[in-house]
C-alpha positions as CSV (number, residue, x, y, z in Angstrom):
1,M,26.1,222.1,133.7
2,T,28.2,219.2,134.9
3,Q,26.7,216.1,133.7
4,A,26.1,213.4,136.1
5,P,27.8,210.0,135.7
6,A,25.9,207.2,133.7
7,A,24.3,205.2,136.5
8,P,23.2,201.4,135.6
9,A,20.0,200.6,135.1
10,F,18.1,199.4,138.5
11,R,15.1,196.7,138.5
12,Y,14.7,198.2,142.1
13,R,15.0,201.1,143.6
14,A,15.7,200.2,146.9
15,F,16.3,196.7,149.1
16,I,14.5,197.3,152.5
17,S,16.7,195.0,155.1
18,Y,15.4,194.1,158.2
19,S,15.2,191.8,161.0
20,H,11.7,189.9,160.8
21,Q,10.9,191.2,164.5
22,D,10.6,194.8,162.7
23,R,8.1,193.4,160.0
24,S,5.7,196.2,161.0
25,W,8.0,199.2,160.5
26,A,9.2,197.3,157.1
27,G,5.8,197.0,155.9
28,W,5.1,200.4,156.5
29,L,8.2,201.7,154.8
30,H,7.8,199.3,152.2
31,K,4.1,201.3,151.2
32,A,5.8,204.5,152.2
33,L,8.2,204.3,149.4
34,E,6.2,203.0,146.9
35,A,3.3,205.0,147.2
36,Y,5.3,208.3,147.5
37,V,4.9,210.8,144.3
38,V,7.9,213.2,143.8
39,P,7.1,216.7,143.4
40,K,6.3,218.0,139.8
41,R,9.2,220.5,140.0
42,L,11.5,217.9,141.0
43,V,10.9,214.8,138.3
44,G,13.4,214.9,135.7
45,Q,16.3,216.5,137.3
46,T,19.3,214.9,137.0
47,T,21.7,214.8,140.2
48,A,24.2,212.0,141.4
49,A,21.9,209.4,141.8
50,G,20.7,209.9,138.1
51,V,17.5,211.3,136.4
52,T,14.9,212.2,139.0
53,P,11.6,209.8,138.5
54,R,7.9,210.5,139.6
55,R,7.7,207.3,141.8
56,L,10.0,205.4,144.0
57,S,8.7,201.6,142.8
58,P,9.8,199.2,143.0
59,V,10.8,198.7,146.4
60,F,12.2,195.1,147.1
61,R,11.5,193.3,150.8
62,D,11.6,189.7,150.7
63,R,12.5,187.2,153.3
64,D,10.7,183.9,152.7
65,E,13.9,182.6,151.3
66,L,15.7,183.2,154.5
67,A,13.9,180.7,157.0
68,S,15.6,177.9,155.7
69,A,18.8,178.8,154.4
70,T,22.1,179.1,155.4
71,D,23.7,182.2,153.2
72,L,21.2,184.9,151.7
73,G,20.2,183.0,148.8
74,N,20.4,183.4,145.4
75,K,17.0,185.6,145.0
76,V,18.2,188.0,147.7
77,N,21.8,188.5,146.3
78,Q,20.0,188.9,143.0
79,A,17.7,191.5,144.5
80,L,20.6,193.2,146.1
81,A,22.5,193.5,142.8
82,Q,19.5,194.7,141.0
83,S,18.9,197.6,144.0
84,E,19.8,201.3,143.4
85,C,19.7,201.3,147.4
86,L,20.1,199.6,150.4
87,V,17.8,201.1,153.1
88,V,17.9,199.5,156.6
89,I,15.8,199.3,159.3
90,C,18.2,199.8,162.3
91,S,17.1,198.4,165.7
92,P,18.9,196.0,168.2
93,R,17.3,193.2,166.8
94,A,18.5,193.8,163.9
95,A,22.1,194.6,164.8
96,T,22.3,190.8,166.0
97,S,20.6,189.9,163.0
98,R,22.8,187.9,160.9
99,W,21.3,188.2,157.5
100,V,21.0,192.0,158.0
101,D,24.6,192.2,158.4
102,Q,25.0,190.0,155.4
103,E,22.7,191.9,153.3
104,V,24.7,194.8,154.4
105,L,28.1,193.5,153.6
106,A,27.2,191.6,150.4
107,F,25.8,195.4,149.3
108,K,29.1,196.9,150.1
109,R,30.8,194.9,148.2
110,L,29.2,195.7,145.0
111,G,30.8,199.1,145.5
112,R,27.6,200.9,146.8
113,S,28.2,201.8,150.1
114,E,27.6,205.5,149.7
115,R,24.1,204.0,149.3
116,I,23.2,202.7,152.0
117,F,20.4,204.7,154.2
118,C,19.4,203.7,157.8
119,L,15.8,204.0,159.3
120,I,16.5,203.8,163.3
121,V,13.3,202.7,165.2
122,D,14.7,201.5,168.7
123,G,18.2,201.3,170.5
124,E,20.9,203.4,170.2
125,P,23.9,204.3,167.6
126,G,27.4,203.7,168.9
127,A,25.7,201.6,172.0
128,C,28.5,199.1,171.7
129,E,31.0,201.0,172.9
130,L,29.0,202.3,176.1
131,P,29.6,199.8,179.6
132,G,26.8,197.9,180.3
133,R,24.5,199.3,176.9
134,E,25.7,196.8,174.4
135,A,22.5,195.2,173.8
136,E,21.2,198.7,172.9
137,E,23.4,199.0,169.9
138,C,21.3,199.4,166.6
139,F,23.9,199.3,164.1
140,T,25.1,196.0,162.3
141,P,28.9,195.6,162.3
142,A,28.8,195.5,158.8
143,L,27.2,199.4,159.2
144,R,30.0,200.1,161.7
145,H,33.0,199.4,159.7
146,S,34.2,200.2,156.5
147,L,35.3,197.4,153.9
148,G,39.0,196.4,153.4
149,T,40.2,195.8,149.9
150,D,40.0,192.0,150.9
151,G,36.3,192.4,151.0
152,A,36.4,192.0,154.6
153,L,35.0,194.4,157.4
154,G,38.1,196.5,158.3
155,A,39.0,198.6,161.8
156,A,38.1,201.5,160.5
157,R,34.7,203.1,161.8
158,T,32.1,204.6,159.7
159,E,28.9,206.3,160.7
160,P,25.9,205.7,158.3
161,I,23.3,208.2,156.9
162,A,20.2,207.9,159.2
163,A,16.9,208.6,159.4
164,D,15.1,208.5,163.2
165,V,11.6,207.2,164.4
166,R,12.6,207.4,167.8
167,P,10.5,209.7,170.0
168,G,11.3,212.8,170.0
169,K,13.4,212.4,167.1
170,D,12.7,213.3,163.1
171,G,9.0,211.4,163.3
172,K,7.7,209.6,160.5
173,T,7.1,212.2,158.1
174,N,10.1,214.2,158.2
175,A,12.0,210.3,158.5
176,K,10.7,209.2,155.6
177,L,11.4,212.5,153.5
178,K,15.2,212.3,154.7
179,L,15.4,208.9,153.1
180,I,14.0,209.9,150.2
181,A,16.0,212.8,150.0
182,G,19.0,210.6,150.4
183,M,18.0,207.9,147.7
184,L,17.1,211.1,145.0
185,D,20.4,212.8,145.9
186,I,18.4,215.8,146.9
187,G,18.6,218.4,149.6
188,F,16.1,217.4,152.6
189,D,15.2,221.0,152.7
190,A,14.5,220.9,149.2
191,L,12.2,218.1,149.2
192,K,10.5,219.7,152.3
193,R,9.9,222.9,150.7
194,R,8.1,221.3,148.4
195,E,6.2,218.8,149.9
196,M,4.7,221.6,151.8
197,Q,3.8,223.6,148.7
198,R,2.5,220.3,147.3
199,R,0.5,220.0,151.1
200,T,-0.5,224.3,150.9
201,R,-2.1,223.2,147.5
202,R,-4.1,220.3,148.9
203,V,-5.5,222.4,152.1
204,A,-6.8,225.4,149.7
205,A,-8.3,223.0,147.3
206,V,-10.3,221.3,150.1
207,A,-10.5,224.9,151.4
208,V,-12.6,225.6,148.2
209,I,-14.7,222.5,148.6
210,A,-15.6,222.9,152.5
211,L,-17.4,226.4,151.3
212,S,-19.0,225.1,148.7
213,V,-20.4,222.4,150.9
214,M,-20.8,225.1,153.6
215,T,-23.2,226.7,150.8
216,V,-25.3,223.6,150.0
217,T,-25.4,223.2,153.8
218,T,-26.8,226.5,154.4
219,A,-29.5,225.9,151.6
220,L,-30.3,222.4,153.2
221,A,-30.9,224.4,156.6
222,I,-33.2,226.8,155.0
223,A,-35.3,223.8,152.8
224,A,-35.5,222.1,156.4
225,V,-37.1,225.4,158.5
226,I,-39.4,225.3,155.4
227,A,-40.4,221.2,155.8
228,R,-40.3,221.9,160.2
229,N,-44.0,221.8,160.0
230,A,-44.0,218.5,157.7
231,A,-41.6,217.0,160.1
232,V,-43.9,217.4,162.8
233,A,-46.9,215.4,161.1
234,A,-44.3,212.9,160.5
235,S,-42.5,212.9,163.9
236,L,-45.0,209.7,165.7
237,A,-43.9,207.8,162.4
238,A,-40.3,208.6,163.1
239,E,-40.7,207.4,166.9
240,R,-42.0,204.4,165.9
241,R,-39.1,203.4,163.5
242,Q,-36.3,204.5,166.0
243,K,-38.1,202.0,168.3
244,Q,-38.3,199.3,165.9
245,A,-34.0,199.9,164.9
246,E,-33.1,200.5,168.8
247,D,-35.1,196.8,169.5
248,L,-33.2,195.5,166.4
249,V,-30.0,196.9,167.6
250,D,-30.9,195.2,171.1
251,F,-30.8,191.8,169.3
252,M,-27.7,192.6,167.1
253,L,-26.0,193.1,170.9
254,G,-27.8,190.6,172.8
255,D,-28.7,187.2,171.5
256,L,-26.7,187.4,168.5
257,N,-23.3,188.5,170.0
258,E,-24.1,185.8,172.3
259,K,-24.8,182.9,169.7
260,L,-21.5,184.3,167.7
261,A,-19.3,184.3,170.7
262,Q,-20.2,180.8,171.4
263,T,-18.9,179.3,168.3
264,S,-16.0,181.9,168.3
265,R,-17.3,183.9,165.1
266,L,-15.3,187.2,166.5
267,D,-15.4,188.4,162.3
268,I,-19.1,188.3,162.4
269,M,-19.3,189.8,165.6
270,E,-17.0,192.6,164.3
271,S,-19.4,193.2,161.7
272,V,-22.8,193.0,163.6
273,D,-21.0,195.6,166.4
274,D,-19.8,198.4,163.9
275,Q,-23.4,198.0,162.2
276,A,-24.5,198.8,165.9
277,M,-21.8,201.6,165.9
278,N,-23.0,203.2,162.9
279,Y,-26.4,203.3,163.6
280,F,-26.1,205.4,167.1
281,Q,-23.4,207.4,165.5
282,S,-25.8,208.3,162.8
283,M,-28.2,209.4,165.7
284,P,-28.6,213.6,166.4
285,T,-26.0,214.4,169.1
286,V,-28.7,216.5,170.7
287,D,-31.9,215.5,172.6
288,V,-30.4,212.0,173.1
289,T,-32.3,210.2,176.0
290,D,-30.5,208.1,178.8
291,E,-31.6,204.8,177.5
292,T,-30.0,205.5,174.3
293,L,-26.4,207.4,175.5
294,A,-26.6,203.6,177.9
295,Q,-27.0,201.7,174.7
296,R,-24.4,203.4,173.3
297,V,-21.8,202.6,176.1
298,K,-23.1,199.1,175.7
299,T,-22.1,199.5,172.3
300,L,-18.7,200.6,172.7
301,E,-17.8,198.1,175.4
302,R,-18.5,195.2,173.4
303,I,-16.7,196.2,170.5
304,G,-13.7,196.9,172.6
305,S,-14.2,193.2,174.1
306,I,-13.9,192.0,170.4
307,R,-10.9,193.9,170.1
308,L,-9.1,192.7,173.0
309,D,-10.2,189.2,171.9
310,Q,-8.5,189.6,168.6
311,G,-5.3,190.9,170.6
312,H,-5.8,194.6,168.8
313,V,-5.2,196.2,172.6
314,L,-4.8,199.5,171.9
315,A,-8.0,199.4,169.4
316,A,-9.9,198.1,172.3
317,M,-8.7,200.6,174.8
318,A,-9.9,203.5,172.7
319,S,-13.7,201.6,172.7
320,Y,-13.4,201.4,176.4
321,Q,-12.2,205.2,177.4
322,A,-15.0,206.2,174.6
323,A,-17.3,204.4,176.6
324,L,-16.4,205.6,179.6
325,K,-16.8,209.1,178.4
326,L,-21.0,208.4,178.3
327,A,-21.1,206.0,181.3
328,A,-19.3,208.5,183.8
329,P,-21.9,211.1,183.0
330,L,-24.5,208.8,183.8
331,A,-23.6,207.4,186.9
332,A,-22.9,210.8,188.3
333,G,-26.0,212.0,187.9
334,A,-28.1,209.4,188.8
335,P,-26.2,207.9,192.0
336,A,-29.5,205.6,193.3
337,N,-29.6,204.2,190.1
338,V,-27.9,200.4,190.5
339,A,-28.0,199.4,186.9
340,R,-25.7,202.7,185.8
341,Q,-23.0,202.4,188.9
342,L,-22.5,198.7,187.4
343,A,-22.3,199.8,183.8
344,C,-20.4,202.3,184.5
345,A,-18.1,200.0,186.9
346,E,-17.7,197.7,184.3
347,V,-16.5,200.1,181.5
348,W,-13.4,200.7,184.7
349,A,-13.0,196.8,184.8
350,F,-12.3,196.6,180.9
351,I,-10.1,199.5,181.2
352,G,-8.4,198.2,184.0
353,M,-7.9,194.6,182.3
354,T,-6.5,196.3,179.0
355,H,-4.1,198.0,181.5
356,W,-2.9,194.8,182.9
357,R,-2.5,192.9,179.3
358,Q,0.2,195.6,178.7
359,G,2.1,195.7,181.8
360,E,0.7,199.1,183.3
361,L,0.3,198.2,187.0
362,D,-0.4,201.4,188.2
363,A,-2.9,202.3,185.5
364,A,-4.8,199.1,186.1
365,Q,-5.2,199.1,190.2
366,Q,-6.4,202.6,189.8
367,S,-8.8,201.7,187.2
368,F,-10.0,198.7,189.4
369,A,-10.4,200.6,192.2
370,A,-12.7,203.2,190.8
371,A,-14.6,200.1,189.5
372,Q,-14.5,198.9,193.2
373,A,-15.7,202.4,194.7
374,L,-18.8,202.0,192.2
375,L,-19.8,199.0,193.0
376,Q,-19.4,199.5,197.0
377,R,-21.8,202.4,196.6
378,A,-24.2,200.5,194.7
379,H,-23.8,197.7,197.2
380,R,-25.2,200.0,200.1
381,L,-28.2,200.7,198.1
382,V,-28.6,196.7,197.5
383,P,-27.1,194.8,200.0
384,N,-28.3,191.7,199.0
385,E,-28.1,191.5,195.0
386,P,-26.6,188.5,194.3
387,A,-25.5,190.0,190.7
388,L,-23.9,192.8,192.6
389,Q,-21.8,190.7,194.6
390,F,-20.3,188.7,191.8
391,Q,-19.3,192.0,190.6
392,L,-17.3,192.8,193.8
393,A,-16.0,189.4,193.8
394,T,-14.4,189.4,190.4
395,I,-13.1,193.2,190.9
396,D,-11.6,191.6,194.2
397,N,-10.1,189.3,191.9
398,N,-8.6,191.7,189.5
399,I,-6.8,193.8,192.0
400,G,-5.6,190.1,193.5
401,H,-4.0,189.8,190.1
402,V,-2.1,192.9,190.5
403,L,-1.1,192.4,193.9
404,E,0.4,188.9,192.9
405,A,2.1,191.2,189.9
406,R,3.8,193.3,192.5
407,G,5.0,190.4,194.3
408,Q,2.4,191.0,197.3
409,L,1.4,187.4,197.6
410,D,0.3,188.0,201.0
411,E,-2.0,190.8,200.1
412,A,-3.1,188.9,196.8
413,L,-3.9,185.7,199.0
414,T,-6.4,187.6,201.2
415,Q,-7.8,188.8,197.7
416,Y,-8.3,185.5,196.1
417,A,-9.1,183.9,199.3
418,S,-12.1,185.9,200.3
419,M,-13.6,184.8,196.4
420,L,-14.0,181.0,197.6
421,P,-16.3,181.4,200.4
422,L,-18.3,184.1,198.7
423,M,-18.4,182.3,195.1
424,Q,-19.9,179.1,196.9
425,Q,-22.8,181.4,198.4
426,L,-24.1,182.2,195.3
427,I,-24.0,179.0,193.6
428,A,-25.9,177.7,196.2
429,T,-28.7,180.3,195.6
430,Q,-27.7,179.5,191.7
431,P,-26.2,176.3,190.8
432,G,-26.9,176.7,187.4
433,N,-25.0,179.8,186.5
434,T,-22.8,178.9,184.2
435,E,-20.9,182.2,184.5
436,W,-20.6,181.8,188.5
437,M,-19.2,178.2,188.2
438,S,-16.5,179.3,186.1
439,S,-15.3,181.9,188.2
440,L,-15.5,179.5,191.4
441,G,-13.0,177.0,189.3
442,S,-11.4,180.7,188.7
443,A,-10.7,181.4,192.4
444,Y,-9.2,177.8,193.4
445,N,-6.7,178.3,190.2
446,N,-5.7,181.5,191.8
447,L,-5.0,179.6,195.4
448,G,-3.0,176.9,193.4
449,R,-1.0,179.6,191.5
450,L,-0.2,180.9,195.1
451,A,0.5,177.2,196.8
452,L,3.0,176.4,193.9
453,M,5.0,180.1,195.0
454,R,4.6,178.8,198.3
455,G,6.0,175.4,197.4
456,E,3.2,173.7,198.5
457,L,2.6,171.3,195.5
458,A,0.4,168.7,196.5
459,A,-1.9,171.6,197.5
460,A,-1.5,173.6,194.1
461,V,-2.1,170.0,192.0
462,A,-4.9,169.4,193.9
463,H,-6.3,172.9,193.6
464,Y,-6.1,172.6,189.4
465,K,-7.5,168.9,189.8
466,A,-10.7,170.4,190.8
467,D,-10.5,173.5,188.6
468,D,-10.0,171.0,186.1
469,A,-13.0,169.4,186.9
470,I,-15.2,172.3,187.2
471,E,-13.9,173.6,183.5
472,T,-14.6,169.9,181.9
473,A,-17.8,169.8,183.7
474,L,-19.0,172.9,182.0
475,A,-17.5,172.1,178.5
476,T,-19.5,168.8,178.6
477,R,-22.5,170.6,179.3
478,D,-22.4,172.9,176.1
479,P,-20.0,171.1,173.9
480,K,-20.7,174.2,171.1
481,D,-19.3,176.9,173.5
482,V,-15.8,177.3,172.5
483,S,-15.0,179.9,174.9
484,Q,-15.6,177.3,177.3
485,R,-13.5,174.8,175.8
486,D,-10.6,177.4,176.0
487,N,-11.1,177.9,179.8
488,M,-10.9,173.9,179.6
489,L,-7.7,173.6,178.0
490,T,-5.6,176.4,179.6
491,V,-6.6,174.5,183.2
492,R,-5.3,171.5,181.2
493,A,-2.3,172.8,180.5
494,I,-1.7,174.3,184.0
495,L,-2.5,171.3,185.9
496,G,0.0,169.3,183.3
497,R,3.2,171.2,183.9
498,T,2.6,171.4,187.1
499,Q,2.0,167.5,187.7
500,A,5.3,167.4,185.4
501,L,7.0,169.2,188.6
502,T,6.0,166.7,190.6
503,G,8.0,164.3,188.7
504,D,4.9,162.4,186.8
505,L,6.0,163.5,183.5
506,K,4.2,161.0,181.5
507,T,0.7,162.6,182.9
508,G,1.8,166.0,182.4
509,M,2.8,165.6,178.7
510,S,-0.7,163.7,178.0
511,N,-2.5,167.2,179.6
512,L,-0.2,169.5,177.6
513,Q,-0.8,167.5,175.0
514,Q,-4.6,167.6,174.9
515,A,-4.3,171.4,175.9
516,V,-2.1,171.8,172.5
517,D,-4.8,169.8,170.3
518,I,-7.8,171.4,171.1
519,A,-6.0,175.0,170.9
520,T,-5.1,174.3,167.4
521,Q,-8.5,172.7,166.5
522,L,-10.2,176.1,167.7
523,S,-7.2,178.3,166.4
524,T,-8.1,176.5,163.1
525,V,-11.6,177.0,163.4
526,D,-11.5,180.7,163.7
527,P,-7.6,182.2,163.0
528,S,-9.1,185.5,163.8
529,N,-9.3,185.0,167.6
530,T,-5.5,185.4,168.9
531,D,-6.5,184.1,172.4
532,F,-6.4,180.6,170.8
533,R,-3.4,180.8,168.6
534,E,-1.5,182.2,171.8
535,H,-2.8,179.0,173.9
536,A,-1.6,176.3,171.2
537,A,1.8,178.4,170.6
538,L,2.4,178.6,174.5
539,Y,1.1,175.1,175.6
540,A,2.9,174.2,172.4
541,I,6.3,175.1,173.9
542,Q,5.6,174.0,177.1
543,L,5.0,170.5,175.8
544,A,8.5,170.6,173.7
545,R,10.5,171.3,176.9
546,L,8.9,168.1,178.4
547,R,9.7,166.2,175.0
548,R,12.9,167.7,175.1
549,L,14.1,166.7,178.6
550,S,12.3,163.2,177.9
551,G,14.8,162.4,174.8
552,D,12.3,163.0,172.0
553,L,14.5,166.2,170.4
554,P,12.8,165.6,166.7
555,A,9.1,166.2,168.2
556,A,10.3,169.1,170.2
557,T,11.7,171.1,167.7
558,A,8.8,170.6,165.3
559,L,6.5,171.7,168.1
560,T,8.9,174.9,168.8
561,A,9.3,176.1,165.1
562,R,5.3,176.1,165.0
563,A,5.1,178.1,168.2
564,L,7.9,180.7,167.3
565,N,5.5,181.2,163.8
566,T,2.7,181.9,165.7
567,F,3.9,184.4,168.4
568,A,6.1,186.2,165.7
569,A,3.2,187.2,164.0
570,L,1.1,187.8,166.8
571,T,3.9,190.3,168.7
572,T,4.0,192.0,165.2
573,Q,0.4,192.5,165.5
574,D,0.4,194.0,168.7
575,P,3.9,195.3,170.0
576,A,2.4,196.6,173.3
577,N,1.2,193.0,174.3
578,T,4.1,192.4,177.1
579,A,2.4,188.8,177.8
580,W,3.1,187.9,174.1
581,Q,7.0,189.2,174.2
582,R,7.6,187.3,177.2
583,E,5.9,184.1,176.1
584,F,8.0,184.8,172.4
585,A,11.2,184.6,174.5
586,E,10.6,181.7,176.4
587,A,10.0,179.7,172.9
588,Q,13.3,181.3,171.5
589,L,15.0,179.6,175.0
590,E,13.2,176.7,174.6
591,Q,14.7,176.7,170.7
592,A,18.0,177.7,171.9
593,A,17.7,174.5,174.8
594,Q,17.0,172.5,171.7
595,S,19.9,173.9,169.6
596,R,22.2,173.7,172.2
597,A,21.4,169.8,173.0
598,A,22.1,169.5,168.9
599,G,25.8,170.6,169.1
600,R,24.7,173.9,167.4
601,I,26.3,176.6,169.7
602,D,26.2,179.8,167.9
603,A,22.5,179.5,166.9
604,S,21.9,178.6,170.6
605,R,23.8,181.8,171.8
606,M,22.0,184.1,169.6
607,Q,18.6,182.8,170.3
608,S,19.7,183.2,174.0
609,S,20.8,186.5,173.9
610,E,17.6,187.6,171.3
611,A,15.4,186.4,174.4
612,L,17.3,188.2,177.2
613,R,17.3,191.1,175.1
614,A,13.7,191.2,175.2
615,L,13.3,190.1,178.7
616,D,15.6,192.6,180.7
617,P,13.8,195.8,180.0
618,M,10.6,193.8,180.9
619,L,11.8,192.6,184.3
620,A,13.0,196.0,184.8
621,R,9.7,197.4,184.8
622,Q,7.9,194.4,186.9
623,P,10.8,192.9,188.9
624,E,8.0,190.9,191.0
625,D,6.2,189.6,188.2
626,R,7.0,185.7,188.8
627,A,6.8,184.6,185.0
628,T,9.2,187.4,184.2
629,L,11.9,186.9,186.7
630,L,12.4,182.7,185.7
631,A,12.3,183.8,182.1
632,T,14.8,186.4,182.7
633,A,16.9,184.2,184.4
634,G,16.4,181.1,182.9
635,A,17.7,183.6,179.9
636,R,21.2,184.4,181.4
637,L,21.6,180.9,182.7
638,S,21.1,179.5,178.7
639,L,23.2,182.3,177.5
640,A,26.3,181.6,180.1
641,A,26.0,177.6,179.4
642,V,27.1,178.4,175.8
643,E,29.7,181.1,176.7
644,D,33.4,181.0,177.6
645,A,34.0,180.8,181.6
646,S,35.5,184.0,181.7
647,A,31.7,185.7,180.5
648,A,29.8,182.8,181.9
649,R,30.6,183.5,185.3
650,P,29.5,186.6,185.6
651,R,26.5,186.0,183.8
652,R,25.6,183.7,186.2
653,E,26.1,185.7,189.4
654,D,24.0,188.3,187.7
655,A,21.0,185.9,187.4
656,L,21.7,184.8,191.3
657,R,21.4,188.2,192.0
658,A,18.3,189.0,190.5
659,M,16.7,185.7,191.8
660,E,18.0,186.3,195.5
661,A,16.6,190.3,195.1
662,A,13.0,188.4,195.2
663,K,10.9,189.7,197.9
664,S,8.4,187.4,197.9
665,G,7.7,183.3,196.7
666,R,11.3,182.8,197.4
667,D,9.8,179.2,198.4
668,D,8.7,178.6,194.5
669,P,10.3,175.6,193.8
670,R,11.2,176.9,190.5
671,L,13.3,179.6,191.5
672,L,14.8,177.4,193.8
673,A,15.5,175.3,191.0
674,L,17.3,177.8,189.0
675,Q,19.2,178.9,192.2
676,V,20.5,175.4,192.5
677,E,21.4,175.2,188.9
678,T,23.4,178.7,189.1
679,L,25.1,177.6,192.5
680,L,26.5,173.9,191.2
681,A,27.6,176.0,188.0
682,L,29.4,178.2,190.3
683,G,31.1,175.6,192.3
684,K,29.0,176.6,195.3
685,T,28.0,173.1,196.1
686,A,27.6,173.7,199.9
687,E,25.0,176.5,199.4
688,A,23.3,174.4,196.8
689,Q,22.5,171.4,199.4
690,T,20.4,173.5,201.5
691,M,18.0,174.7,198.9
692,I,18.1,170.7,197.2
693,R,16.4,169.9,200.8
694,R,14.0,172.4,200.5
695,L,13.4,171.1,196.8
696,W,13.3,167.7,198.3
697,N,10.8,168.2,201.0
698,S,8.4,170.1,198.6
699,G,8.5,167.4,196.1
700,Y,9.8,168.7,193.3
701,R,11.0,166.4,190.7
702,D,11.1,168.3,187.7
703,A,13.2,166.8,185.0
704,A,15.9,169.4,184.4
705,L,16.5,169.5,188.4
706,L,17.4,165.6,188.1
707,Q,19.5,165.7,185.0
708,I,21.4,168.3,186.6
709,L,21.8,166.4,190.1
710,Q,22.4,163.2,188.1
711,R,25.5,165.0,186.5
712,E,26.5,166.4,189.7
713,R,26.2,163.2,191.1
714,I,23.8,164.1,194.0
715,H,21.6,161.7,195.8
716,Y,17.7,162.9,195.3
717,P,15.6,159.9,196.2
718,V,11.9,160.2,195.9
719,N,10.1,161.8,198.6
720,T,7.5,159.1,199.6
721,A,6.1,161.3,202.4
722,F,5.0,163.8,199.6
723,Q,3.9,161.2,197.2
724,R,1.7,160.3,200.0
725,E,0.3,163.8,200.3
726,L,-0.2,164.2,197.0
727,L,-2.9,160.8,197.1
728,A,-4.7,162.3,200.0
729,A,-5.2,165.4,198.3
730,F,-6.5,164.0,195.5
731,G,-9.0,162.7,197.6
732,G,-10.4,165.7,199.6
733,N,-12.7,168.1,198.6
734,A,-12.7,168.8,194.5
735,G,-14.6,172.1,194.7
736,Y,-11.3,174.1,193.8
737,G,-11.1,176.3,190.9
738,R,-10.3,180.4,189.3
739,A,-11.6,183.8,189.9
740,G,-12.2,186.7,188.4
741,A,-12.4,188.5,184.7
742,T,-8.8,187.0,183.9
743,K,-7.0,183.8,183.8
744,A,-3.0,183.5,184.5
745,Q,-1.8,180.8,182.0
């Protein structure tokens, strides 16, 4: 037998290299490798990789030193030198990561190129050579090219050994085994065969245990038959105890949960609801009353809502769908029971909201339509029930959100406008109803957003100021209600950024600063509440933009750094949340603008590219979503600003085509301002002048536009007529706000 070459002693079995955006995959792989136990029959065998060990630990995974370093750092270089293998998590994020590329290059320079293994989680190998698909490349340059004698990458191409967990490929289990087989220099088939043999033995052991349990269960069943008569005698006592338990659960799900929600103790709420769920799961599945099933629906719905507040979208959906399986038969079996129709409609509405958060507009609209059908059926039975009218108005609002995201602004306006008089009528009957007052605010907030997209800035600011008055009054009424404080800070931020668009930069920054301060305080009190963390980060980015435009770059940089850390954690926690993904990209674009202002062109280019890579597929899925369209166009212009002329011009032309393709909201001043910036950069000043006039008529005076026009020496005086219109709008009716179960940010 040929003796394997002596291998140096390594401290680590493997070094995992990854982009910070693939942190969840790195965590999974790290645990999978260190937890893996090599089949006994393979342990001790000698291969080219050395003696096969019992375990693959320890595995090095560290990013702590890279946040502020300009190179890999001593700790990482030492770990690379002391690692037997390098495992690279490959994705488009990793392909553009400077750190991943440097780690691969450093490992190759150690003379261990053959000990590099790849795990493909996203993207496409070799896409950099496919026209139009370059952004999909998942291998870094150091993986694609061999190392020359001078220690630099050469022109010769290499094909790294890779396992693939993308849909339709190896799957997690086989991918893990492929990596382990390569690390140990053992054939994949041999390792998989041993693994299957081990699983077969485990299944056999479980079968023996199951047989034993079945025997004991049979004996217990016989004993139960004998004890049946005794059970009859104890039934009254059991019913009494069950009634007491149900009363306790009612309290847990009702009064106690409401108090916890007001103090934003989501962690305790989760424990309370889990205990309630455990109680229902312990109840028999036969001879269960409809009341018990309805209570179980309520439990599942509450658990779903807590999961949604914590940012666990997929887990929330699972809870809502489980609730629907119980609520739908209850509603169908009692079509005249209004309470049953309302309960089922509410579950459908929550499912629709969850789809909407994931950007699944078709599924969201179908869910809202199902809820609407149930509510309309109930409304025919009880036409004058205020609670039912409120639910119908809420569903109309949610459908309006979907229509707005599709770019159907006229249809969305119809939905939003019908909400206003209905909420005013309801509040007239119950002036103290906090939920209805908040929904009145929502109705006007929606109208303000559409006014902005129509270029009616004065009306937009007036609507937002009215909503701010409503939310502030409700927060003052109950200072301990943190959910209401979150509503207040949200509209305060919306108002602030809209005021900045009218040229009132000072007031806009003041309102945004208040929103950031409140959100930061709330997120400190309850770090598990992802809404608070998201709002603190999102509004910090919007404030950072205004700080940068006003000349305070250090303050803008500090705000952005904190926000980026928050969004990195949130998007890792829930990659399915498209809103977080878009907001993360917006934060990267603000960082790119700051880098460009500081003269760090390479950093700006990398940050813009990363943002655009995330935004492009979002825009492809929802081309009429205004926030995504604006962010994507901004990313293209940001990247063009740091490219040479040959690359910048087609980039700007692409951005212009995407903006001109918008089917609705073409008077949106934010969209017009980006078009003006693009046209001026392309030298099409005459075309830009028409849009500049439209912007002036609307009263738009965003600081970024003013800087561009000043640089181009284009006269853009204050529109005094608009200023008078703005003042007049503030003197009118202040009963404006937002509608529905969700609130735009």
